[in-house]
Residue frames as qw, qx, qy, qz and C-alpha x, y, z in Angstrom:
[[0.600, -0.312, 0.705, -0.213, 8.64, -17.42, 35.32],
 [0.516, 0.319, -0.700, -0.378, 9.28, -20.59, 33.38],
 [0.930, -0.194, -0.088, -0.301, 8.19, -24.16, 33.91],
 [0.773, 0.283, -0.482, 0.301, 11.77, -25.43, 34.02],
 [0.695, -0.680, -0.133, 0.193, 13.38, -25.92, 37.43],
 [0.001, 0.932, -0.361, 0.019, 16.43, -23.89, 38.39],
 [0.949, 0.032, -0.034, 0.311, 19.65, -25.65, 37.52],
 [0.304, -0.861, 0.237, 0.332, 22.87, -24.05, 38.81],
 [0.581, 0.728, -0.363, -0.041, 25.71, -23.57, 36.33],
 [0.946, -0.093, -0.103, 0.295, 28.57, -26.02, 36.41],
 [0.386, -0.793, 0.258, 0.393, 31.87, -24.76, 37.70],
 [0.454, 0.766, -0.370, -0.265, 34.38, -24.01, 34.88],
 [0.142, -0.483, 0.862, 0.062, 36.63, -26.98, 35.74],
 [0.625, 0.166, 0.736, -0.203, 33.77, -29.40, 34.95],
 [0.590, 0.661, -0.101, -0.452, 33.68, -28.32, 31.26],
 [0.910, 0.071, 0.359, 0.194, 34.76, -31.04, 28.87],
 [0.635, 0.408, 0.194, 0.626, 36.61, -28.54, 26.62],
 [0.253, -0.546, -0.110, 0.791, 38.14, -25.08, 26.78],
 [0.406, 0.841, 0.356, 0.040, 36.51, -22.37, 24.72],
 [0.571, 0.227, 0.066, 0.786, 38.98, -20.24, 22.73],
 [0.156, -0.540, -0.284, 0.777, 39.30, -16.64, 23.91],
 [0.370, 0.853, 0.368, -0.010, 37.39, -13.89, 22.09],
 [0.545, -0.183, 0.223, 0.787, 39.76, -11.91, 19.88],
 [0.183, 0.622, 0.044, -0.760, 37.43, -9.30, 18.35],
 [0.722, 0.626, 0.106, -0.275, 36.53, -8.85, 14.69],
 [0.795, -0.007, 0.407, 0.450, 38.73, -10.54, 12.13],
 [0.042, 0.727, -0.238, -0.643, 40.86, -8.00, 10.21],
 [0.268, -0.085, 0.792, 0.542, 40.98, -8.21, 6.47],
 [0.336, -0.011, -0.439, -0.833, 38.48, -8.16, 3.63],
 [0.559, 0.121, 0.590, -0.570, 34.93, -9.01, 4.43],
 [0.357, 0.223, 0.858, 0.295, 33.10, -11.55, 2.26],
 [0.153, 0.009, -0.339, -0.928, 31.30, -9.81, -0.60],
 [0.471, 0.344, 0.609, -0.538, 27.54, -9.56, -0.28],
 [0.403, 0.351, 0.742, 0.405, 25.60, -10.71, -3.29],
 [0.096, 0.387, -0.048, -0.916, 24.98, -7.59, -5.37],
 [0.626, 0.568, 0.460, -0.271, 21.99, -7.21, -7.65],
 [0.499, 0.077, 0.556, 0.660, 22.96, -7.57, -11.26],
 [0.209, 0.517, 0.027, -0.830, 22.24, -4.34, -13.07],
 [0.525, 0.453, 0.706, 0.145, 19.78, -4.78, -15.90],
 [0.025, 0.449, -0.244, -0.859, 19.84, -2.73, -19.05],
 [0.489, 0.536, 0.686, 0.053, 17.15, -2.42, -21.74],
 [0.034, -0.348, 0.298, 0.888, 17.36, -0.41, -24.96],
 [0.457, 0.588, 0.660, -0.096, 14.28, 0.32, -27.05],
 [0.120, -0.226, 0.392, 0.883, 14.24, 1.96, -30.49],
 [0.395, 0.664, 0.616, -0.153, 11.21, 3.44, -32.26],
 [0.460, 0.837, 0.151, 0.254, 12.29, 5.05, -35.53],
 [0.374, 0.635, -0.293, 0.610, 14.58, 7.90, -34.55],
 [0.501, -0.676, 0.253, -0.477, 13.68, 7.75, -30.88],
 [0.706, 0.096, -0.664, 0.228, 15.69, 5.57, -28.56],
 [0.522, -0.697, 0.223, -0.437, 15.49, 4.97, -24.83],
 [0.635, 0.170, -0.702, 0.274, 17.90, 3.06, -22.64],
 [0.620, -0.650, 0.122, -0.423, 17.07, 2.13, -19.07],
 [0.649, 0.180, -0.674, 0.304, 19.53, 0.53, -16.71],
 [0.346, -0.501, 0.443, -0.658, 19.32, -0.24, -13.02],
 [0.319, -0.088, 0.890, -0.313, 17.91, -2.86, -10.71],
 [0.039, -0.231, -0.897, -0.376, 15.41, -5.31, -12.22],
 [0.008, 0.678, 0.682, -0.274, 12.42, -3.87, -10.27],
 [0.003, -0.642, 0.019, 0.766, 13.30, -0.35, -11.45],
 [0.031, 0.180, -0.703, -0.688, 13.60, -1.38, -15.08],
 [0.011, -0.406, -0.907, -0.115, 10.31, -3.25, -14.84],
 [0.015, 0.717, 0.467, -0.517, 8.55, -0.18, -13.41],
 [0.048, 0.526, -0.300, -0.794, 9.92, 2.06, -16.18],
 [0.041, -0.021, -0.851, -0.524, 8.81, -0.43, -18.84],
 [0.006, 0.566, 0.813, -0.140, 5.32, -0.56, -17.27],
 [0.019, 0.784, 0.264, -0.562, 5.11, 3.25, -17.31],
 [0.327, -0.165, 0.517, 0.774, 6.63, 3.65, -20.78],
 [0.142, 0.553, 0.682, 0.457, 3.33, 3.98, -22.76],
 [0.182, -0.900, -0.366, 0.152, 2.18, 6.77, -20.44],
 [0.388, -0.623, 0.184, 0.654, 5.55, 8.55, -20.60],
 [0.321, 0.073, 0.615, 0.717, 5.72, 8.39, -24.44],
 [0.037, 0.734, 0.624, 0.265, 2.14, 9.66, -24.74],
 [0.262, -0.880, -0.184, 0.351, 2.96, 12.63, -22.50],
 [0.403, -0.386, 0.383, 0.736, 6.08, 13.41, -24.55],
 [0.203, 0.300, 0.682, 0.636, 4.02, 13.42, -27.73],
 [0.212, 0.030, 0.125, -0.969, 1.38, 15.65, -26.09],
 [0.520, -0.209, -0.673, -0.482, -1.31, 12.98, -26.33],
 [0.695, -0.451, 0.196, -0.525, -3.72, 11.73, -23.67],
 [0.067, -0.384, 0.914, -0.110, -2.07, 8.83, -21.82],
 [0.575, -0.122, -0.720, -0.368, -3.71, 5.45, -22.34],
 [0.701, -0.492, 0.156, -0.492, -5.92, 4.13, -19.58],
 [0.151, -0.434, 0.877, -0.138, -4.30, 1.44, -17.44],
 [0.449, -0.038, -0.848, -0.277, -5.28, -2.17, -18.00],
 [0.524, -0.208, 0.437, -0.701, -8.29, -3.30, -16.01],
 [0.026, 0.063, 0.997, 0.020, -9.69, -6.70, -15.29],
 [0.517, -0.087, -0.212, -0.825, -13.24, -6.83, -16.60],
 [0.352, 0.018, 0.857, -0.376, -15.67, -8.93, -14.63],
 [0.123, -0.238, -0.815, -0.514, -18.27, -10.92, -16.57],
 [0.481, -0.307, -0.067, -0.818, -21.90, -10.01, -16.18],
 [0.301, -0.099, 0.850, -0.420, -23.54, -11.92, -13.31],
 [0.149, -0.268, -0.891, -0.336, -26.14, -14.54, -14.16],
 [0.403, -0.453, -0.189, -0.773, -29.71, -13.42, -13.61],
 [0.785, -0.436, -0.425, -0.112, -30.23, -16.09, -10.93],
 [0.679, -0.195, -0.348, 0.616, -27.12, -14.93, -8.98],
 [0.103, 0.517, 0.017, 0.850, -27.81, -11.20, -9.11],
 [0.130, -0.268, -0.672, 0.678, -28.56, -9.66, -5.70],
 [0.048, 0.757, 0.641, 0.119, -32.05, -8.24, -5.39],
 [0.195, 0.311, 0.012, 0.930, -32.16, -4.52, -6.07],
 [0.144, -0.596, -0.643, 0.459, -33.96, -2.24, -3.63],
 [0.164, 0.889, 0.341, 0.258, -35.89, 0.95, -4.17],
 [0.453, 0.270, -0.197, 0.827, -33.62, 4.01, -4.05],
 [0.306, -0.806, -0.408, 0.299, -33.95, 6.52, -1.25],
 [0.419, 0.655, 0.053, 0.627, -33.09, 9.96, -2.73],
 [0.421, -0.404, -0.330, 0.742, -31.22, 12.47, -0.57],
 [0.118, 0.882, 0.362, -0.277, -32.54, 16.02, -0.45],
 [0.017, 0.879, -0.222, -0.423, -29.55, 18.06, -1.66],
 [0.313, -0.433, 0.731, 0.424, -27.46, 15.63, -3.69],
 [0.519, 0.365, 0.761, 0.136, -30.08, 14.25, -6.11],
 [0.061, 0.334, -0.308, -0.889, -29.98, 16.11, -9.43],
 [0.591, 0.074, -0.476, -0.647, -32.30, 13.77, -11.29],
 [0.764, -0.224, 0.444, -0.411, -34.46, 11.05, -9.77],
 [0.006, 0.307, -0.927, -0.214, -33.13, 7.58, -10.42],
 [0.695, -0.054, -0.441, -0.566, -35.59, 5.10, -11.91],
 [0.719, -0.334, 0.481, -0.374, -37.02, 2.39, -9.66],
 [0.066, -0.308, 0.925, 0.212, -35.66, -1.12, -10.21],
 [0.607, -0.049, -0.602, -0.516, -37.71, -3.77, -11.87],
 [0.749, -0.422, 0.206, -0.467, -39.76, -5.83, -9.45],
 [0.988, 0.020, -0.146, 0.051, -37.81, -9.00, -10.28],
 [0.557, -0.732, 0.296, 0.257, -34.52, -7.42, -9.12],
 [0.821, 0.488, 0.116, 0.273, -32.91, -7.52, -12.57],
 [0.599, -0.409, 0.113, 0.680, -29.21, -6.48, -12.66],
 [0.340, 0.393, 0.411, 0.749, -29.79, -4.60, -15.91],
 [0.182, -0.878, -0.349, -0.273, -32.14, -2.23, -14.07],
 [0.579, -0.709, -0.004, 0.403, -29.38, -1.45, -11.59],
 [0.530, 0.009, 0.356, 0.770, -27.10, -0.69, -14.52],
 [0.093, 0.690, 0.458, 0.553, -29.80, 1.63, -15.89],
 [0.409, -0.878, -0.236, 0.070, -29.96, 3.36, -12.51],
 [0.608, -0.442, 0.164, 0.639, -26.21, 3.89, -12.42],
 [0.370, 0.253, 0.441, 0.778, -26.20, 5.31, -15.97],
 [0.108, -0.820, -0.435, -0.356, -29.22, 7.51, -15.14],
 [0.506, -0.783, -0.113, 0.343, -27.40, 8.87, -12.07],
 [0.516, -0.220, 0.313, 0.766, -24.40, 9.75, -14.27],
 [0.204, 0.523, 0.545, 0.623, -26.67, 11.22, -16.92],
 [0.243, -0.871, -0.384, -0.188, -28.39, 13.47, -14.38],
 [0.590, -0.591, -0.067, 0.547, -25.19, 14.74, -12.82],
 [0.231, 0.971, -0.031, -0.052, -23.74, 18.11, -13.70],
 [0.063, 0.770, -0.634, 0.038, -20.18, 16.96, -12.97],
 [0.638, 0.183, -0.748, 0.007, -18.34, 13.60, -12.84],
 [0.728, -0.531, 0.118, -0.419, -19.26, 11.45, -9.85],
 [0.011, 0.428, -0.880, 0.206, -17.25, 9.20, -7.56],
 [0.432, -0.160, -0.877, -0.136, -18.52, 5.70, -6.74],
 [0.117, -0.296, -0.697, 0.643, -19.64, 6.93, -3.30],
 [0.287, 0.274, 0.064, -0.916, -21.81, 9.67, -4.82],
 [0.497, 0.037, -0.658, -0.565, -23.36, 7.24, -7.30],
 [0.359, -0.202, -0.893, 0.181, -24.09, 4.79, -4.50],
 [0.036, 0.287, 0.512, -0.809, -25.69, 7.52, -2.41],
 [0.411, 0.186, -0.223, -0.864, -28.01, 8.40, -5.27],
 [0.532, -0.009, -0.765, -0.363, -29.12, 4.79, -5.65],
 [0.732, -0.492, -0.049, -0.469, -29.97, 4.10, -2.03],
 [0.447, -0.611, 0.612, -0.228, -28.83, 1.92, 0.84],
 [0.924, 0.018, 0.366, -0.108, -29.24, -1.47, -0.83],
 [0.756, 0.621, -0.118, 0.170, -26.48, -0.90, -3.39],
 [0.728, -0.523, 0.153, 0.417, -22.85, -1.60, -2.55],
 [0.028, 0.824, -0.375, -0.424, -19.79, 0.15, -3.92],
 [0.364, -0.224, 0.842, 0.328, -18.60, -3.12, -5.48],
 [0.487, 0.561, 0.669, 0.007, -21.85, -3.46, -7.45],
 [0.238, 0.927, 0.031, -0.287, -21.40, 0.11, -8.77],
 [0.173, -0.657, 0.622, 0.389, -17.73, -0.54, -9.70],
 [0.463, 0.057, 0.851, 0.243, -18.62, -3.73, -11.60],
 [0.434, 0.759, 0.478, -0.081, -21.37, -1.97, -13.51],
 [0.101, 0.918, -0.208, -0.323, -18.96, 0.86, -14.41],
 [0.321, -0.428, 0.763, 0.363, -16.38, -1.68, -15.58],
 [0.488, 0.344, 0.789, 0.145, -18.92, -3.48, -17.77],
 [0.316, 0.889, 0.331, -0.031, -20.13, -0.17, -19.20],
 [0.535, -0.436, 0.236, 0.684, -16.57, 0.84, -20.08],
 [0.333, 0.307, 0.532, 0.715, -17.53, 1.89, -23.61],
 [0.124, -0.811, -0.457, -0.343, -20.20, 4.29, -22.24],
 [0.503, -0.854, -0.082, 0.106, -18.25, 5.66, -19.25],
 [0.501, 0.623, -0.315, 0.512, -15.08, 7.74, -18.90],
 [0.715, -0.586, -0.243, 0.293, -12.96, 7.55, -15.74],
 [0.028, 0.962, -0.233, 0.142, -10.83, 10.45, -14.51],
 [0.719, 0.339, -0.484, 0.366, -7.13, 9.92, -13.85],
 [0.036, -0.508, 0.511, -0.693, -7.10, 11.40, -10.33],
 [0.395, -0.264, -0.848, 0.235, -8.06, 9.95, -6.98],
 [0.574, 0.163, 0.783, -0.176, -10.83, 9.42, -6.08],
 [0.129, 0.087, 0.744, 0.650, -11.76, 8.30, -9.54],
 [0.407, 0.455, 0.324, -0.723, -14.77, 10.13, -10.88],
 [0.347, 0.226, 0.833, 0.367, -16.94, 8.84, -13.69],
 [0.375, 0.501, 0.060, -0.778, -18.97, 10.55, -16.45],
 [0.754, 0.424, 0.501, -0.018, -20.79, 9.41, -19.55],
 [0.442, -0.061, 0.478, 0.757, -19.09, 9.70, -22.93]]
């Protein structure tokens, strides 16, 4: 139901103009749709040469993946993807750390207790201690479980990003971390 009142249609003779009859689709060529301009890029490195052509998004994706592809062709370990590194939080903005609650079966080494002032560096020490005590690489969830309920996954990820020189990340999903 609508709010508008019912208005009967006008009879055809009251129309001020006559509508032309429908004649179906117009024969002949249809107007051309705008096609994407193919993009071509050629790169040369000594004797090696690669040429990529296609749509702009495809070429961009290939150029983004090029360092990984070249490293695989050479038999080297592909470079790690670029990551945005977060600055260390100020001591006055750091969330207070809580005492860890170890689980019975998953704890390989006890994690140290945080400093009483809730220092962020003690949480970093706990994360590194959890990695040090593990027999195999750990995912963020496993590290968080070892540290207790007061630690979030985001805190663990930021600590792992800041400790990039000490930590190695796996290339598969979920990402697992180990000490160098």
